[in-house]
N, C-alpha and C positions, 0 to 999 in steps of 0.2 A: 715634099722636102723632108729629109730624114736627119734626125739629130745624131750626134756621134755615138750615143749609147745605143742606138738602134731602135728607139721608140719613136712613134709618130707624134707630131705636135698635137694632133687632135685627141689622142688617147690621154695625154697629160693634163688637158684642160678640163675644168668643171663646166659642163654644158648648162647654160641657163634653161629654166623651164620654158616650155612653149608659151607664147603670149596667151593663148586660150586657157591654158591650165592655171596661169597666174590669175587671170580674171575670175575663174571659178572659185579658187581658194579665197580670194578677197571677198567675193560675194558671200561665201559660206561664213567667213568670219564676220562679215557685216550682219548677216542674219542672226548669228549667235549673239552678237552684241546687242542687237535690237531686242531680241527676246529676253536677254539678261536684264536690260534696263527697263523694259516695259512690264516684266512679269510681276504678278502680285505676291509671289513667293519670295521671302527675304533670302537673298543669296550673296555670297562673297567668294571671290577667287583668292586662294592662298598659295604661298610658295611652300617649299618643303620645311621651312622653319616655322610655319604657322603664322606668318605675317600676312596682312591683307594687301593684296595687289590691286583689287578693285571691289567695290560694293555697289549693289543696285539701290535705287531709292527706297524700295520696300525694307531693305536691311537697315538703311539709315533711319527710316521712320521708326523701326522696331527699337533701336538702341538710342534714338534721340540725338542724332548727329548728321551732319552733311556727309554724303558718301565720299566726297573728295577728302574730307578731314580724317576718314578712317584708313586711308592708305598708310601702310607700315604699322598699323595698330596690331596688337596681339589678339588674334581671334579667340583664344581660350578665355581671355579676360572679358571679352564682350559677351560671351555665351556661357560663362560660369562652368567651363569644362574642367577647371582645375580643382573644384571643391570636393569632388568625389575621386578617391584614389583609383577606383576601378575604371571610371570613365576616362580619367587622365591617361591611364595606361593604354586603354583601347585607342584613344586619340593619337598617342605617340606611335603606336603600331602602324596606323594608317600613314602618318607623315613619313615614317621611315621606310615605307614600302613593304612592310611585313604583313599587312592586312589590306584587303580590298575595300572595306567599308566599316564604318562604325555608326551606330545610331543610339541615341539616348534621349531621355526626357528630362528637361530642366525647368526650373521655375525662375523667371526673369522679372526684374523690376521694370515696369513700363514707364516711359518719361512722364506720363500723366499721373503717376503715383500708384496705380494699381498693379497687381502682379498678373502675369500671364504664364500659362503653361505652354511650353513649346517642345517640338520634337526636332532635335538637331541631327543632321546627317552629314557625314564627311566621307568623300570618295574621290579617287583620282580622276583627273580630266586627261584627255588625250594631249600630248605635248603641243606646245605652241607651234603652229604650222611654219612660221618664219624663223623663230629663234630656237625652237626645240626645247624650250624651258618646261620642266615638269611642274605641274600645278595641281591644286586640290580645289574641289568645289564644296563649299560649306553652305547648306541650305537649312533654313529654320522655318518650320511650319507651326502656326498658332493652333494648338489643340485644346484651348481652354474649355470650349463648350463640351467637347468629348470627355475631357478629364473631369469636368463637373458632373456630367451624367454618370460616368463610371464611379465617381466618388459617392454620388447619391445611391447608386445601386449597391455599392460596397457597404455603405452605412446600413441599408436595409438588410443586407445579407449578414452583417456582423453584429447586429443589435437585436435585442429581445423586443418583440412587438408589444408585450404587456407592460413591462417596466421601463422600456427604452434604455436599459442598461446594456453594456457590452455583453455579448453572448459567449458561449463556451469557446467557439472558434477564435474570436478576437482575444479572449482572455489568455488562451494558450499562446497566441501569437505575441501578445505583449509580455507574457511571462518569459518566453524563450528569449525575446529581445532584451528584457531586463537582466536576465542571467548572463547573457553574453556581454552586455554593456558593463555590468558590475565587475566583471572579471578584468576589464581592461581600462576602465575609467579611473584615472589617478585621483580625481577630485571627489569621487564617491567613497562611501564607507565600505564597499565590497561585500555588503550583507543584504539579505532579502528576508522579508517576513510575509506570512500568509495566515489569514483567518478564514477557515472553511466552515460554513455553518449551514444547518437546515432548521426549519421551524418544527417545534414539537407539537404534534397533534394537528398539523395542517390538513391532513386527509379528512379529519372529522368535519372541518369547516366546509370543504368541498361537498362532502356527502350529505350534510344536513342543510346547508344554506345555498348550495349550488355553485357552479364554477364561476358565475359572474361575480358573486361576492368574493369568491376565492381569488379571482384576478385583481379585484380592487384591493384586497388585503395585500397581495404581493406587490402591487404598485406602491401602496402606502409604506410597506416595509422597505422597499427600494429607496424611497425618499429619505427615510430615517437613516438608513445605512450610509447614504451619500453624505448627509449632514454630519454623521459621526466621523466619516473619513476626512471630510474637509476640516473639521475641528481639530482632529489629531494632527493633520498635516500642518495646520497653521502654527501649532505649538511645537512642532517637531523640528526637523532639520532644515525646513525651508526649501526643500527640493521639489516642490510641486505636489499636486493632489495625488492621493492614493487611488488606485483603480478599484472600482466596485463593479462586479459582474454577476449576472444571474446564469448559473451553469445548467439550469434545467429544473423543472418541478419547483420545489421549495428550497433548492440549494443555491447558496450565494457564496461568493468569494471576495475577499478584500486583500488586494496585493499591496504590500508596502515595499517600494523600491528604496534602496539605500537606507535600510532601517538602521537605527542607532543602537539596537540591542533588543533583548527579550522584553525589557520593561515597556518599550514603546508599543510593541505589538500586543502585549498583554493589556496595556491601558486601552488600546483600541477595542479589544475583545470585551472588556468590562463596560466600556461606553455603549457598545452595541447591546449587551445584555440589559443594561439600565434603560436604554431607549426603547427596546422592544417590550419591556414590562409595562410600559404605560399603555392603557387601553386604546383601541382604535375605534373611532366612530365612523361607520361606513353604511350609508343608505339606511339610516335608522337602526342599524345593528351596532351594538357595543361589544367589541370582541377583545379578548385578551389572549395573547400568545407568548410563548417563550422560545428560546433557541438553544441549541447545543452547538458549541464551537470548538473546533480543533485548531490549535495555535502552533505554528512552526516558525522558527527563526534560526537562521544559520548563515554561514559564509557561502557566498555565491560560487566560489571556485570549487569545482568538483561536484556541484549540485546540478541535476538535470530537472527539467520540468516534470517528467514522469515520476522521478524519485521524490520531488517535493510534494506532488499531489498524493502519492501513495502514503507518505508520512502524514499529511493533513487528513486524509481519509481515515487512516488508522486512529489518529488522535480524536477525530470526530466520533468514531465508534466508542472510544474510551469515555468521552464525555456523556454519551447516551447510557453507556453501561454503568457509569458512576452515579446516575440519577437524573440526567437531563437538566435543562435550565442552568447550564454552567459552561465555563470554558476550561479546557484541559490542555496543558502544555505537553508537547511531544517529549517523551522520555526514552532515550536510547536503550536503557536497560530493560524497560518494560517492553519495548519493541523487540529487543533481542530475545526475550522470553517468548513473545508471541511467535516470532520467526522459528524459534526452536520447537515450539509446540506444533507449528504447522509442518515443520520438517519431520518431526516424529510421527505425526498423524499420517502423512503421506507414505511413510516407509514401514508402517506397522505390518501390513499384510505380507509384503515380500520378506520381511525379517523372519517371519515364522518359517517360510520355505528355506531361507538361507541358514537356518539353525542358529540364530543369534541369541536365542533365549536359553536360560538355564534355571535350575531349581536349587534353592537352599531350603534347609529344614530347621525349624525351631521346636524344641521339645516341649511337651505338656507334662508337667510333673504332678504326681499325686501329693497333695499337701499332707496327707496322713502318714504315708510311708516313705516319701521322698523318691519314689521310683518313677522312671519315665513310663508313661502310659501310651503316648502317641506323639506325633510330630505334625506341625502345620507346614504345608508346602508353600513356599513363597517364591514367586517368579522374579527373575532378574533379566534385564535386557543388556547384553554385552554389545553396546552400540559402537560401530567402528569409528564414529566421530566424537561422540559425547561420553564414551566410557561406559562403565557399568551403572545402569539406572535402576532404582528401586521401583516397586509397583506404583507408588503414588505419582510417579512422573509420567506414566503411560496408560494405566488401567482406565482412567476416566476417558482418555482419548479413544481407546479401543472400544469402550461402550458407546461413544458418540458415533463413530464411523462404522460400527458393526464388526470390526476385527476381533472383538472379544469372543465371538462364537468359535472362530478357528483357533484363536490363542487358548481359550478355555478348554477346548477339546484336547489340545496338545498337552496342557498342564495336567489335565485329569489322567490322560493315558500315561504320561511319563511318571507321575506320582504313583500310580497303581503298579506299574512295572517295578519301581524302586521298592515299594512296600512288600511286594511279593518276593523280590530278591532278598530283602532282609529276613523275611519269614523263612525262606528256604535255607539261607546261610546260617541262621541262628534260631533253630527250633525252640519254642518256649510255650509254656502253658498260657502265658499272657503276652502274645506278640504285639508289637507296636501297630496301632492304627495310624492311618494317614488322613489328615484333614485338608480339604481342598476348597478354596473360595470359588463360589459360583455367582455370576452376575445374573440379575433377573432377566436380562435380555437373552441369555442363553436358554432360559425356559421358554420365552416367547418365539425366538427366531430359530430354534433348532429343536429336535426331538431329544431332549436331555435324558429322558428315561431310556430310550433306545441306545443312546450313546453310552450311558453308564452300564447298561446290561451287556452291551457288546464288548466294552473294555474289560469288565470283570470276567467275562467268559474267555476273552483272549489272554488275559494275564493270569487267570486262575486265582485272583485275590478273593477271599471270602467277603461277602457284602458287609459283614459286621466290622471289617477292618478298614472301611471307607467312611469318612465323615464329610459331609458337604456343608459349607458355611455360607449363609446368605445374610445380608444386612437386615437389621430390624425393620427398616422402612419398606424393604422389598417383601419380607415375609408377612408383616402385619397387614399389608394391603392386598394380600393374595386372595384371589377368587377365580373361579372358572378354571381355565387351563393351568395356571401356576399351582393352584391348590391341588388339582388332580395330579399333577406331576409330582408334587411333594408327597402326596399320599401314596402314590405308586412306588416311589423310591423308598419310603419308610416301610411299606409292605414287603419290599424286596429284602429288607434287612439293613439298609444303609442308614447311618445316623444322620439326622438333620440338626444343625446347630444354628442358633441366631447369633450373629456376630455384632459387636458394638452395642449390646443391649443396654437400654437406658438412655439412648441419645435420640431416639426417634419417636414413634407413636406411643410406645409403652401402653398399648391397649391390653391390659392384663386379662380382661374378660375374654378377648379374642384368642389369647394365648392358649387357653384350655382346649380350643377346637382345632389347633394346628398339630400336624404330625411331627412335633419337635421333641428331641431328646436331650438337648444341651443348650444352656444359656451361657454366652460369653460376655461377662460384664465389661463395659467400656472402661478403659484405663483411667478416665477422669475420676471414677469413684475410688480407685485404688490409690491415686495420688494423695488423697486426703489421709491415708494411713502412713504417710511418709515420716512424720515426726512422732517419736515415742513420747517426747516431753510435752508437746502441745498437740495432742490428737484432736481431730475434728469429730465431735460426737454425732453430728448430723450425718456425715458420710457413713459412719459405722452403723448407725441405726438403719439407714436406707439399705445398705448392703445386707445387713442381718435380716431385714424384712424380705428383701428379694430372694435371698437364699432359702429362707423358711418357706416362702410361697412356691419357689421352684421345686423344693423337695416334696411339698404337699401334692404337687402336680406330677410327681414322678420324674422330675428332670434333674440332671446334674449341672453344676455350676463351675465354670472356669473363669478365673480372674486374670485379666490381661495386665501387662505393664508392671509386673512384680519386679522391683529393683533392689529390695533390701530384705534381710532376714527378719526385721521387725514387721514389715508388711506381711511377709509370708506367715509369721506366727499369728498375727491378729486375724488374718483371713482363715487360718486353720481353726482358731478358736470359734469363729463365727459359724463355721461349718462348710466353707468353700471346699469343693472336691479337688480341683486341680488348679495349678497356677502356670503362667507363661510369662517370661520376661527375661531381662538381662541378668537377673540374679542367678538363673540357671544356665543360660547360654544365649548368645546371639545366634542369628540364623547361620548355619554352617553347611559345608558341602556334605554329600551323602556318606562319604567314607568316614568323616569325623563323627557322624551320628552313630555309626556302627561301633566305632572305637569307644565312644563315651558311655553309651547306654545299653549295649547288648552284651 
């Protein structure tokens, strides 16, 4: 029979499933329900809103309720899924169908009073065969035994076996967490403090008494540090104990979370110093130790764990440099100076190749006739970042890292070229000589004699127009190769001058055996000549004796730091040969030397 619209009646009807198929579906559903209720794994079926549709007995036992009473309960409340924002977000993603599964670990309160660690899994189920309703399966597995084992393994991994304190790995983990929490925790101070210490002379204990005694000492130190931290925390902000960790060897760290300021961390450092100064009685040995401590306290925002530890390490170094057995507070200005020093040291060698150095010259004036007899070459560094730097900012660094050899060779060559140019441009019976400072490392690390001979030959400068200045401490201790080099240079005709004389060894007997032609008196002697109304007779007698001795040995004497006409006159009366200082001229460019004195 056909309907008026042309479709058959059979095509418009929904055909019921065959009887055999309905029986199979019901059997499958029955099997599922039987497994659900008999299973030892805690399970619950949820709807898309996260409400419990059914729970098995194991789930009811876990949360302490009859399964029937859990219907329509909020699953997230039963399994603590809402406590962690990341877990809650992942859970909602599964409920909304944007994710296929979420799994997390939670700590739940058991009805009997103890806590259990569980692994919670939420994933979609196939739609209900009869109703087509979309459902979720929530399963909860008790992993307390596994969690406890992992916790014990982690404790062993993250703690020092000798002192049982947290080790370096756990310390940095806690430090990073503390910095992150301090930046966002409104109830905290937003600050963090750190005491970084090591024991002074601990290596001697290990070397003389053995590592077993050394380990006992470390363990005893750890106990005292812990008591110091607990005592300070009790009187502090009340936010819990401070973390004490052994970072390795004899290095320890005390972390102060939510510090109340520098005073709190400094008090902790002083308590540690006082505690460690008391002797230790270990296995019949009475030992005394001290510690050097670097103290850092700052706002947590903008601070990284690496940056904080770098500051602490630097400050610990300062404490040792300042004499040990003390605590030193981080000083940004001192650190900036250190960073500048490091930056200068690392760029010294390339700066020579880049042509960043230049020379200025300060005249040496005859005190008898007032005429310029020579000039001292003074190197300047035109640094692209720090501006023009005087020698005292970088010469010591150059001597430390060896760049002084290359820099000194450049200064010597440039000064000789300039002196030869003056000689050719302004012929005179008494041409200006040039005086160049030489570091003792140039004598040891290079062939100074060959360098000087080569430069003089290249520039055409007569040897007698070159004077090399070495400090008194370098010259007076010269023996072997340095002494041979000085003798060879003197034999060549080059003048040898002792700079800053009177501040070092002052071994006058040794002076007679050195190939020296000039003494340059240190400016500290000349400063005593500053006041005409209140002269210092001791300074004048010392200078007069030195000048007389030098003249008896055939040496000439130059006085440095001459700043007034009165000083110059008194030095002239004593018999000083030449003077150098601001009275005559500050260091100037080469063209000004030519204009002033030639």
